[in-house]
PADRENTOR-555797 format. One line per field, with one value per atom (N, C-alpha, C): residue number from 1; x, y, z; residue in one letter; atom name. Coordinates in steps of 0.05 Angstrom, whole numbers, plus 5000, padded with zeros to 4 digits. Example, Ala and Ser with C-alpha at 12.3 -4.5 7.8 and 13.67 -1.06 7.14 Angstrom:
<vomis>
k	1	1	1	2	2	2
px	5264	5246	5264	5257	5273	5258
py	4886	4910	4934	4955	4979	5001
pz	5156	5156	5156	5142	5143	5157
r	a	a	a	s	s	s
a	N	CA	C	N	CA	C
</vomis>
This chain:
<vomis>
k	1	1	1	2	2	2	3	3	3	4	4	4	5	5	5	6	6	6	7	7	7	8	8	8	9	9	9	10	10	10	11	11	11	12	12	12	13	13	13	14	14	14	15	15	15	16	16	16	17	17	17	18	18	18	19	19	19	20	20	20	21	21	21	22	22	22	23	23	23	24	24	24	25	25	25	26	26	26	27	27	27	28	28	28	29	29	29	30	30	30	31	31	31	32	32	32	33	33	33	34	34	34	35	35	35	36	36	36	37	37	37	38	38	38	39	39	39	40	40	40	41	41	41	42	42	42	43	43	43	44	44	44	45	45	45	46	46	46	47	47	47	48	48	48	49	49	49	50	50	50	51	51	51	52	52	52	53	53	53	54	54	54	55	55	55	56	56	56	57	57	57	58	58	58	59	59	59	60	60	60	61	61	61	62	62	62	63	63	63	64	64	64	65	65	65	66	66	66	67	67	67	68	68	68	69	69	69	70	70	70	71	71	71	72	72	72	73	73	73	74	74	74	75	75	75	76	76	76	77	77	77	78	78	78	79	79	79	80	80	80	81	81	81	82	82	82	83	83	83	84	84	84	85	85	85	86	86	86	87	87	87	88	88	88	89	89	89	90	90	90	91	91	91	92	92	92	93	93	93	94	94	94	95	95	95	96	96	96	97	97	97	98	98	98	99	99	99	100	100	100	101	101	101	102	102	102	103	103	103	104	104	104	105	105	105	106	106	106	107	107	107	108	108	108	109	109	109	110	110	110	111	111	111	112	112	112	113	113	113	114	114	114	115	115	115	116	116	116	117	117	117	118	118	118	119	119	119	120	120	120	121	121	121	122	122	122	123	123	123	124	124	124	125	125	125	126	126	126	127	127	127	128	128	128	129	129	129	130	130	130	131	131	131	132	132	132	133	133	133	134	134	134	135	135	135	136	136	136	137	137	137	138	138	138	139	139	139	140	140	140	141	141	141	142	142	142	143	143	143	144	144	144	145	145	145	146	146	146	147	147	147	148	148	148	149	149	149	150	150	150	151	151	151
px	4967	4981	4987	5012	5018	5023	5015	5019	5044	5058	5082	5075	5079	5074	5100	5102	5126	5121	5142	5140	5148	5132	5137	5143	5166	5174	5161	5145	5132	5148	5151	5165	5144	5148	5129	5128	5105	5103	5123	5134	5152	5181	5186	5214	5223	5206	5212	5231	5251	5270	5258	5267	5257	5269	5255	5266	5292	5309	5335	5330	5310	5305	5301	5288	5283	5307	5325	5348	5368	5370	5389	5380	5398	5390	5383	5366	5357	5381	5381	5403	5403	5426	5427	5416	5406	5395	5417	5408	5427	5447	5438	5455	5478	5472	5492	5511	5501	5518	5537	5528	5545	5566	5558	5576	5599	5591	5611	5630	5619	5636	5656	5648	5666	5688	5680	5700	5720	5710	5727	5748	5739	5759	5781	5774	5794	5811	5800	5816	5835	5827	5845	5869	5865	5887	5906	5894	5910	5926	5915	5928	5954	5955	5979	6000	5992	6012	6020	6001	6007	6028	6029	6050	6078	6082	6108	6115	6096	6101	6108	6093	6098	6126	6135	6162	6183	6178	6198	6200	6178	6178	6193	6188	6202	6232	6239	6267	6281	6266	6279	6295	6287	6301	6328	6331	6356	6376	6366	6384	6371	6386	6375	6371	6348	6343	6356	6360	6370	6347	6353	6332	6310	6318	6298	6278	6288	6271	6252	6263	6246	6223	6230	6209	6188	6197	6178	6161	6173	6157	6137	6145	6127	6103	6109	6087	6068	6079	6062	6046	6059	6045	6022	6026	6005	5982	5988	5967	5952	5966	5952	5935	5944	5928	5903	5905	5882	5861	5871	5854	5842	5858	5848	5824	5827	5805	5780	5784	5760	5748	5765	5755	5740	5750	5736	5708	5704	5678	5658	5668	5650	5640	5654	5648	5620	5614	5587	5564	5565	5543	5540	5562	5561	5549	5551	5539	5511	5501	5474	5453	5436	5417	5395	5393	5373	5382	5408	5418	5411	5405	5399	5424	5420	5442	5448	5473	5481	5509	5515	5541	5563	5558	5579	5584	5563	5566	5583	5578	5593	5622	5627	5655	5670	5656	5668	5675	5657	5662	5685	5687	5710	5736	5736	5760	5768	5748	5752	5764	5754	5765	5794	5799	5826	5846	5839	5857	5861	5841	5843	5863	5861	5879	5907	5911	5937	5950	5935	5946	5954	5937	5942	5969	5972	5996	6021	6020	6043	6050	6030	6035	6048	6037	6049	6078	6083	6111	6129	6120	6135	6141	6120	6124	6143	6143	6163	6191	6196	6222	6230	6210	6214	6223	6210	6217	6245	6254	6281	6303	6295	6314	6333	6324	6344	6364	6355	6373	6394	6386	6405	6427	6418	6438	6458	6448	6465	6485	6476	6494	6515	6506	6525	6545	6537	6555	6574	6565	6583	6603	6595	6613	6635	6627	6646	6666	6655	6672	6691	6681	6699	6720	6713	6733	6754	6745	6764	6783	6772	6789	6808	6800	6817	6840	6837	6858	6879
py	7948	7952	7982	7988	8016	8022	8045	8053	8070	8065	8082	8101	8125	8145	8156	8159	8171	8201	8215	8244	8252	8267	8277	8306	8313	8341	8355	8374	8389	8414	8419	8444	8463	8488	8508	8508	8514	8514	8535	8527	8545	8541	8527	8523	8495	8479	8451	8449	8431	8426	8408	8412	8395	8367	8347	8320	8318	8300	8297	8292	8279	8273	8299	8318	8343	8362	8358	8375	8368	8344	8336	8346	8356	8364	8340	8345	8323	8313	8287	8275	8286	8290	8301	8280	8290	8271	8253	8233	8213	8226	8244	8257	8272	8287	8302	8282	8261	8241	8229	8221	8209	8229	8254	8275	8279	8280	8284	8260	8236	8212	8212	8220	8222	8243	8265	8286	8275	8262	8251	8232	8215	8196	8211	8232	8248	8263	8274	8288	8270	8245	8225	8220	8219	8215	8239	8263	8288	8288	8279	8279	8262	8242	8226	8240	8253	8264	8293	8309	8338	8346	8336	8344	8338	8314	8306	8323	8328	8344	8373	8384	8411	8413	8394	8395	8392	8375	8371	8397	8409	8434	8456	8458	8478	8472	8447	8439	8445	8449	8455	8481	8499	8525	8521	8500	8496	8478	8457	8438	8429	8430	8420	8390	8380	8351	8336	8310	8294	8286	8271	8264	8247	8228	8211	8227	8247	8264	8280	8290	8305	8288	8263	8244	8239	8236	8231	8256	8279	8304	8307	8301	8302	8283	8259	8239	8249	8259	8269	8294	8311	8335	8326	8307	8297	8285	8269	8258	8280	8300	8322	8338	8342	8356	8341	8314	8297	8300	8298	8301	8328	8349	8376	8379	8367	8369	8355	8333	8319	8336	8348	8365	8389	8401	8425	8418	8393	8385	8384	8379	8378	8405	8426	8452	8462	8460	8469	8454	8427	8413	8420	8425	8432	8460	8477	8504	8505	8483	8481	8486	8506	8512	8490	8473	8451	8430	8427	8408	8418	8399	8405	8418	8439	8453	8439	8434	8422	8432	8429	8438	8422	8396	8379	8388	8396	8405	8431	8449	8474	8469	8452	8445	8432	8414	8400	8419	8438	8458	8475	8484	8500	8485	8460	8444	8439	8434	8429	8454	8477	8502	8506	8501	8505	8486	8461	8441	8446	8454	8460	8483	8503	8526	8518	8501	8492	8476	8459	8443	8462	8481	8500	8515	8526	8541	8524	8499	8482	8474	8469	8462	8486	8510	8534	8538	8533	8536	8516	8491	8470	8477	8487	8494	8517	8535	8557	8547	8528	8516	8501	8488	8472	8490	8514	8532	8543	8548	8559	8537	8512	8490	8489	8490	8488	8511	8535	8558	8554	8542	8537	8517	8497	8477	8490	8508	8521	8539	8554	8571	8554	8532	8515	8503	8495	8484	8505	8529	8551	8556	8555	8560	8538	8513	8491	8494	8500	8503	8526	8549	8572	8566	8551	8544	8525	8507	8488	8502	8521	8536	8554	8566	8584	8569	8544	8529	8521
pz	3393	3369	3365	3363	3359	3330	3323	3296	3294	3275	3270	3248	3253	3233	3223	3198	3186	3185	3191	3189	3161	3149	3122	3125	3116	3116	3092	3098	3076	3070	3045	3038	3027	3032	3023	2992	2981	2951	2940	2917	2903	2912	2934	2943	2938	2927	2922	2899	2902	2880	2859	2835	2813	2816	2807	2808	2791	2798	2784	2754	2747	2719	2703	2716	2702	2703	2722	2724	2702	2694	2673	2646	2630	2603	2586	2568	2550	2534	2529	2514	2486	2475	2448	2428	2406	2386	2374	2360	2349	2330	2314	2294	2308	2329	2343	2357	2368	2381	2361	2338	2317	2308	2305	2296	2317	2342	2363	2365	2362	2362	2339	2316	2293	2298	2310	2316	2337	2357	2378	2367	2348	2336	2322	2307	2293	2312	2333	2353	2368	2372	2384	2366	2340	2321	2322	2324	2325	2351	2372	2398	2398	2380	2377	2360	2339	2320	2326	2334	2335	2355	2380	2399	2389	2377	2367	2343	2325	2302	2310	2329	2339	2350	2366	2378	2356	2337	2315	2298	2292	2276	2292	2317	2333	2334	2334	2334	2308	2286	2260	2262	2278	2281	2293	2309	2324	2308	2297	2283	2257	2236	2210	2211	2203	2204	2181	2185	2163	2145	2123	2104	2116	2133	2146	2163	2177	2193	2175	2153	2134	2123	2116	2106	2128	2152	2174	2179	2178	2181	2159	2134	2112	2116	2124	2128	2150	2172	2193	2184	2169	2159	2141	2124	2106	2123	2143	2160	2174	2185	2198	2179	2155	2135	2128	2126	2121	2144	2168	2191	2192	2186	2186	2166	2143	2123	2134	2148	2159	2182	2198	2220	2209	2188	2176	2167	2157	2148	2171	2195	2219	2229	2222	2233	2225	2200	2190	2204	2204	2218	2248	2261	2289	2294	2274	2277	2266	2256	2245	2267	2265	2286	2289	2269	2270	2290	2294	2314	2342	2359	2387	2400	2414	2427	2454	2459	2484	2492	2517	2527	2513	2510	2497	2468	2454	2427	2426	2445	2446	2453	2472	2480	2457	2444	2421	2399	2393	2372	2379	2404	2413	2410	2418	2416	2387	2371	2342	2329	2335	2324	2333	2359	2370	2358	2356	2344	2315	2300	2272	2268	2284	2282	2289	2309	2317	2295	2282	2259	2237	2231	2209	2215	2239	2246	2244	2253	2252	2224	2208	2180	2165	2170	2158	2166	2192	2202	2189	2186	2174	2144	2130	2102	2099	2118	2118	2120	2138	2141	2116	2104	2080	2057	2055	2033	2036	2060	2063	2065	2066	2069	2045	2020	1998	2000	2007	2009	2031	2053	2074	2065	2051	2041	2022	2004	1985	2000	2020	2035	2049	2061	2076	2056	2032	2012	2003	1998	1990	2012	2037	2059	2060	2056	2056	2033	2009	1985	1989	2000	2004	2025	2045	2066	2054	2036	2023	2005	1989	1970	1985	2007	2023	2036	2041	2055	2037
r	m	m	m	t	t	t	r	r	r	r	r	r	l	l	l	r	r	r	r	r	r	i	i	i	a	a	a	l	l	l	t	t	t	p	p	p	p	p	p	g	g	g	t	t	t	r	r	r	e	e	e	a	a	a	p	p	p	e	e	e	v	v	v	l	l	l	k	k	k	k	k	k	p	p	p	a	a	a	a	a	a	p	p	p	d	d	d	a	a	a	r	r	r	t	t	t	t	t	t	q	q	q	l	l	l	i	i	i	q	q	q	g	g	g	i	i	i	r	r	r	r	r	r	n	n	n	l	l	l	d	d	d	q	q	q	v	v	v	a	a	a	l	l	l	d	d	d	l	l	l	p	p	p	a	a	a	f	f	f	e	e	e	a	a	a	a	a	a	v	v	v	q	q	q	g	g	g	l	l	l	a	a	a	c	c	c	t	t	t	p	p	p	p	p	p	d	d	d	d	d	d	a	a	a	t	t	t	w	w	w	r	r	r	q	q	q	l	l	l	h	h	h	a	a	a	t	t	t	a	a	a	d	d	d	r	r	r	l	l	l	q	q	q	d	d	d	v	v	v	q	q	q	r	r	r	r	r	r	l	l	l	e	e	e	v	v	v	y	y	y	i	i	i	e	e	e	p	p	p	l	l	l	t	t	t	d	d	d	p	p	p	k	k	k	l	l	l	e	e	e	s	s	s	s	s	s	r	r	r	e	e	e	k	k	k	e	e	e	v	v	v	t	t	t	l	l	l	d	d	d	e	e	e	l	l	l	m	m	m	r	r	r	v	v	v	n	n	n	e	e	e	k	k	k	i	i	i	y	y	y	v	v	v	n	n	n	i	i	i	q	q	q	q	q	q	f	f	f	q	q	q	s	s	s	f	f	f	e	e	e	r	r	r	i	i	i	r	r	r	p	p	p	g	g	g	q	q	q	e	e	e	e	e	e	v	v	v	y	y	y	t	t	t	v	v	v	y	y	y	i	i	i	v	v	v	s	s	s	r	r	r	t	t	t	i	i	i	a	a	a	v	v	v
a	N	CA	C	N	CA	C	N	CA	C	N	CA	C	N	CA	C	N	CA	C	N	CA	C	N	CA	C	N	CA	C	N	CA	C	N	CA	C	N	CA	C	N	CA	C	N	CA	C	N	CA	C	N	CA	C	N	CA	C	N	CA	C	N	CA	C	N	CA	C	N	CA	C	N	CA	C	N	CA	C	N	CA	C	N	CA	C	N	CA	C	N	CA	C	N	CA	C	N	CA	C	N	CA	C	N	CA	C	N	CA	C	N	CA	C	N	CA	C	N	CA	C	N	CA	C	N	CA	C	N	CA	C	N	CA	C	N	CA	C	N	CA	C	N	CA	C	N	CA	C	N	CA	C	N	CA	C	N	CA	C	N	CA	C	N	CA	C	N	CA	C	N	CA	C	N	CA	C	N	CA	C	N	CA	C	N	CA	C	N	CA	C	N	CA	C	N	CA	C	N	CA	C	N	CA	C	N	CA	C	N	CA	C	N	CA	C	N	CA	C	N	CA	C	N	CA	C	N	CA	C	N	CA	C	N	CA	C	N	CA	C	N	CA	C	N	CA	C	N	CA	C	N	CA	C	N	CA	C	N	CA	C	N	CA	C	N	CA	C	N	CA	C	N	CA	C	N	CA	C	N	CA	C	N	CA	C	N	CA	C	N	CA	C	N	CA	C	N	CA	C	N	CA	C	N	CA	C	N	CA	C	N	CA	C	N	CA	C	N	CA	C	N	CA	C	N	CA	C	N	CA	C	N	CA	C	N	CA	C	N	CA	C	N	CA	C	N	CA	C	N	CA	C	N	CA	C	N	CA	C	N	CA	C	N	CA	C	N	CA	C	N	CA	C	N	CA	C	N	CA	C	N	CA	C	N	CA	C	N	CA	C	N	CA	C	N	CA	C	N	CA	C	N	CA	C	N	CA	C	N	CA	C	N	CA	C	N	CA	C	N	CA	C	N	CA	C	N	CA	C	N	CA	C	N	CA	C	N	CA	C	N	CA	C	N	CA	C	N	CA	C	N	CA	C	N	CA	C	N	CA	C	N	CA	C	N	CA	C	N	CA	C	N	CA	C	N	CA	C	N	CA	C	N	CA	C	N	CA	C	N	CA	C	N	CA	C	N	CA	C	N	CA	C	N	CA	C	N	CA	C	N	CA	C	N	CA	C	N	CA	C	N	CA	C	N	CA	C
</vomis>
């Protein structure tokens, strides 16, 4: 009967790698997980509205929109402002030092701040166009009236 011996490769002390279990960061606590899930749901909603709103607002400089487009822009702006208020509420808890620190938390906070700023800038731009809109219509009406009278 022959014995089979397995060769065991020994590594010098201090050069051994940590087990995979120890390499992975600890799972975030339940509160952090719930917080991040809530933020993700809101960011998903923003991902649907913000790009279209941003493009429409940028288009306002080129062509004046009709009433239906204004109503749609108002509705989208209102939705984005609601989401922005919800997102702002998440900033303080994410910066709370009592919460476990994790890479996911940091990435989420960065994204949250970036999206919040982007919403703010686009809403401000839309409101600027909205403020000058009545003036544009008056100028256009005066132009039409003056052209009609001149003819």
